[in-house]
N, C-alpha and C positions, 0 to 999 in steps of 0.2 A: 531177490527181486526178479520178476518175470520180464523178459525182453522180447518184444514182438515186432516183426517187420510188417509194414503196411505199404501198399502201392502208393507212390507219391503223385502219379498222374495216370492218365489213360482211363479206359472204360471201367476198370476195376476199382479205381481210387475212391470215388464218392460212395458207391454201394458198400465197400469194405468199411469205410469210416462210419457210415450210418448203422451198419450191423453191430459194430463194436460199441457205438454209443447206445444202441438199444439194449446191449448186453450189460450196460452199467459202467462202461469205461470212458474216461475223459479222452476227448480227441482234440486235435489242433484247431485253432481258430483261423489261422492264416496258412495258405499254401506255401508261404515262405519258411514256415517252421519245418526243420529237418528232423527234430526229435522233441518229444515232450515227456514229462514225468507225471504219472497219475498217483498221487500220494495215498489216496483212499484205498487203492487196490495194489499199491506197491508194484506198479508196472510201468515200464518205460517203452515208448513206441518210437520206432525209427521209420521214417518215410523214405523209401528207396525205389529205384527203378524195378518194376515188376520182374524183369528178366534177371535181376541180380539177387532177388530175395532167396531163392532156393540155394544159391551159392553160399550166402552168409549162414543160413540155417545148417547146411551140410557141414560147414567148417566148425560149427558149435559156437560161433560168435553171438548168434541170437538163438533163443529157445524155439520159437515157432514163427511162422510167417503166413501171410495170405498172398497167393499168386494164382496164376492160371495153370491148369493141368498141362496145357501145351508148353508153357515156359518151364515148368518143373521138369518135364521129360526132355526138353531141348537142352537143358543145362546139366542133365544127369551124366556122371562120369561113366566111361566104359567099364564093363565088369572088372572088378578087382583093382581099379586104378585110383581109388580114393574114397573118402567118405561121401555118402549120398544123403539127400533129403528125400523123404517119402511122403506120400499123401496120407494125411491123418483123417480128414473128413471133408466131404463136399459141402459147399455153402449155398448152393441153389441160385446163384446169380452169375452174370457174365457168360451165359451159355453161348457156345459157338462151335463150329466144326472146321476141320482142316481138310481142304478139298483141292482137287485138280480142276483147272479150267484152261480153255484154249479159245482162240478166235473162232467165230462162227464159220468163217470161210476156210478154216484149216483142214476140215474134213476129219479131224480127230474126234471119234465118238466113244472110244473105250480106253481104259488105262493101258491095255496091252499095246496100243498104237503109240504110246509114248516112248517105246524102246528106240534108242538111238537119237532121241530128241534132246534139246536143251530145255531144262525146267528151272525157272527162276523162283526163288523162295527166300524168306527171311528166317526160315527154320531148317537149315541144312542138315542138322543132326537127325531130326524127325524124318525128313524126306529120305535121306540116305538109308536110314534104318528100314523104312518101308520098302524102298526099291530093292534092297538086298533080300528082305524076307519074301518079296514077290518075284524075285528072279528077273527083274527088269533092269537092263543096263541103259542108263541115260546119264547125261551130263548135268550136274547140279550147279546152277549159277546163284551164288549167294548175293543177296541185296539186303540193305538195311531198312528199306521202306519203299512205298509206291510200287509194289510188286506188280500191280495190275497193268502198269504201263510198259512192262518189259517186252511184251509181244509187239506192241505198236512201234517200239523203238528198235526192234530187231535184235534184242539181246537174247530172246528165247522163243521157242515155239509153243510153250505152255507155261503155266504158273501153278504153284501149290501154295495156298495162302489160307489164313483164317477167315472164315465167312460167318457173318451173323445173319444177314437177310439176303445177301447176294446182290444187293442194289449196286454196290460199287463195281462189282465185276461186270454186271450187265451194262452199266454206263460206259465201261471201257470196251464194250463189244465182245465180251467173253461169255462162254457158256460153260456150265459145270459138267464135269466128266466123272462118271462112276460114283461109287459110294464114298462116304467120308473116310479119310485116312485115320482121323481121330475125332472124337467128340470131346469138347472141353468145357469147363466151367471154373469158377473160382473155387479154390480148395485151401484148407489149412494144411501146412506142411510142417514136419518135424524132422529132426536128424534120425537117420536109421539107427536103431539100437539104443537110442538115448533113454536114460532112466526116467520113468514117469515121476513127475513132481506134482504136489497138490495144486499148485497154481495153474498148471496146464489142464489138469482134470477139471478144475473149476471153470476155466475158460471154455472148455469143450461143452460142459453142461449148459453154460449160459448161451453159447451159440446155438446149441440144439433147442434150447427154450425159445429163442427168437425164431428159428425155423418152424417150430410147431405153431407159435403164435401167428406166423404169417400164413400158415396153411389151413388153420382151423378157426372157427368162430364158436361162440357159446349160443346154443339154441334153447330157449325157454318156451313152454307152451302148457296150456291147460287141456286135460284130456278126460273124457268119461272113463270111469273105472273099467267098464266092460270092453273098452277098446285099448286098454293099456298094453296088452300083450302085442297087438299089431303095431301100435305106435312105437313102442320101445324097440321093436325089431327093426324099425326104420332108423332109429337113433340109438344105436348100441353104445355110443360114447367110447371111452378108452377102456376103463375097467368095468364100466356099466353106467347107465343113467342114474341120476338122483331123482327119486320119486317121493313126493310129500303130499299128504292129504290136504285138500282145501276145506275151507269152512262150509262151502256148499256140498251137501251130501252127494256122494256118487261121483265126485270129481277129484282129480289129483293134478298137482303141478309137476312137470317133468323138466329136467335140465340135463343137457348132454352136449359134448363137443361134436361138431360136425365139420367135415371137410368143406372149406370155403367154396370150392368149385362146385359143390353139390347143393349148396344152401337153398337156392330157389326151387330146385326140383323137390327137395325134401319138404320144404314149406308147403308147396302145392299139394303134395301127396298127403301130408298131415291134415291139411284143410279139407280135402276130399274125404278123408277118413272120418272127420268129425272133431278134430282138435281145434281149439280156439285160442285167442290171445297169444299168437305165435310171434315171438320177439327174437331178434338177433343182436348180439353185442360182440364187439371186437375183443380179442385177447391181446393184451399188451406184452405179457411175458409169461413163461411157464417153466415148470420143472416136472418132468414125467419120469 
């Protein structure tokens, strides 16, 4: 039986459950459910705090889990101090960055100016590791939440926190300093050195199929045969486009996968070239 950890709350919870449901796995119907069993896939799901998921996976209690890259690295043991969970694959949602910020009136404009300052964060391990690697000596103030208020309350001169849009920091009168310490997103994690099992390989294929389905659409169009070479160059597909003759002489039907972000541009270019009956359909799932 495959045992999977899923975030029980927070910004990763709902997208993770949706992705697993699109991959063909049963998900909980109530947020009060702490665990459910999917008999069709012989898989058990445990809904845990995102920050704890990597710990359970590293211990071998659970086979794999979904959490944020930031939380995976925050809970990673020091070198040689115990088993670790490692990133298996990125999942394309929950993107954010881990960044420094300080009050506008502080005069702090660069990371180097943080030397000797107090920096508040909910991710002390990540922050201390970065400061050590950068040769910056500063005091780390650990908080469990509401980091953006630390400067206003006099606890710190700067903060280092997870940022999605920066709206919360700006509302607190803070401005971002320097480049991101880390870019994060939801990832699937597994135990380092764990033996590969068929159920995990199947889960990985299904998740990748969902990622492809979200990033691509199926494009169909009719094209004059003398323009096929130019048209198929615009729509190369994955292994190559499907080309079939139409009943109308001199015309062919073409089908190919196209990146969703490029759909309208490709449609316009095909129309200008001379293709007609250009249709787009969504892809629900895939295996490539």
